[in-house]
C-alpha positions as a printed Julia matrix, in Angstrom:
89×3 Matrix{Float64}:
  3.0   -167.41  -40.0
  5.99  -166.68  -42.54
  7.73  -164.85  -39.62
  7.74  -167.98  -37.33
  8.86  -170.3   -40.41
 11.66  -167.76  -41.08
 12.9   -167.29  -37.51
 12.87  -171.12  -37.14
 15.0   -171.52  -40.13
 17.38  -169.08  -39.01
 17.47  -170.89  -35.5
 18.08  -174.18  -37.19
 20.91  -172.77  -38.97
 22.6   -171.36  -36.07
 21.9   -174.58  -34.1
 23.87  -176.62  -36.66
 26.52  -173.99  -37.32
 27.35  -173.41  -33.9
 27.33  -177.04  -33.09
 29.7   -177.79  -35.94
 32.03  -175.01  -35.14
 32.2   -176.1   -31.33
 32.83  -179.67  -32.32
 35.62  -178.63  -34.93
 37.1   -176.31  -32.11
 36.98  -179.17  -29.59
 38.57  -181.87  -31.7
 41.31  -179.49  -32.74
 42.32  -178.86  -29.04
 41.61  -182.55  -28.17
 43.94  -183.72  -31.04
 46.69  -181.22  -30.14
 46.71  -182.13  -26.6
 46.8   -185.7   -27.44
 49.86  -185.18  -29.68
 51.46  -183.11  -27.02
 50.85  -185.93  -24.31
 51.99  -188.56  -26.68
 55.17  -186.73  -27.53
 55.94  -186.2   -23.83
 55.27  -189.72  -22.67
 55.35  -192.14  -25.71
 54.69  -195.15  -23.37
 51.21  -193.8   -22.58
 50.19  -193.07  -26.18
 47.85  -196.27  -26.56
 46.21  -195.32  -23.26
 45.75  -191.85  -24.31
 44.68  -192.71  -27.91
 41.65  -194.84  -26.33
 40.5   -192.06  -24.07
 40.84  -189.53  -27.01
 38.61  -191.59  -29.28
 36.04  -192.06  -26.48
 35.8   -188.3   -25.83
 35.72  -187.7   -29.77
 32.71  -190.03  -29.8
 31.03  -188.0   -27.03
 31.76  -184.83  -28.67
 30.41  -185.96  -31.91
 27.52  -187.2   -30.3
 26.64  -183.7   -28.74
 26.73  -182.18  -32.43
 24.43  -185.09  -33.79
 22.06  -184.34  -31.02
 21.83  -180.71  -31.93
 21.3   -181.56  -35.57
 18.6   -183.91  -34.44
 16.83  -181.04  -32.6
 17.32  -178.67  -35.6
 15.87  -181.29  -37.86
 12.89  -181.49  -35.5
 12.17  -177.85  -35.74
 12.73  -177.77  -39.25
 10.21  -180.58  -40.34
  7.92  -180.7   -37.3
  7.61  -177.22  -36.03
  5.85  -177.09  -32.76
  5.53  -173.41  -32.99
  3.29  -173.38  -35.87
  1.02  -175.4   -34.08
  0.86  -173.01  -31.17
  0.5   -170.05  -33.48
 -2.47  -171.68  -35.51
 -4.0   -172.39  -32.0
 -3.33  -168.93  -30.57
 -4.84  -167.23  -33.85
 -7.73  -169.64  -34.21
 -6.68  -170.63  -37.75
């Protein structure tokens, strides 16, 4: 049982870590491209800014879903119940 709990903790850490890493890289690329687009065509900056904030919100939502799934595995681990049912304990 300790192995399942330990591996779940590692999976939770990887899930949250890679989620944060992906969002950080994505926001960096998005911000850079927004600045490029606004510098090339300043008259389109308000429209680009609106679209950028919409995409940032969606990108952040992906990370929050990952955190929610990770917290589910951390506090309501379904694998422990399956392990107990399989071993009869």
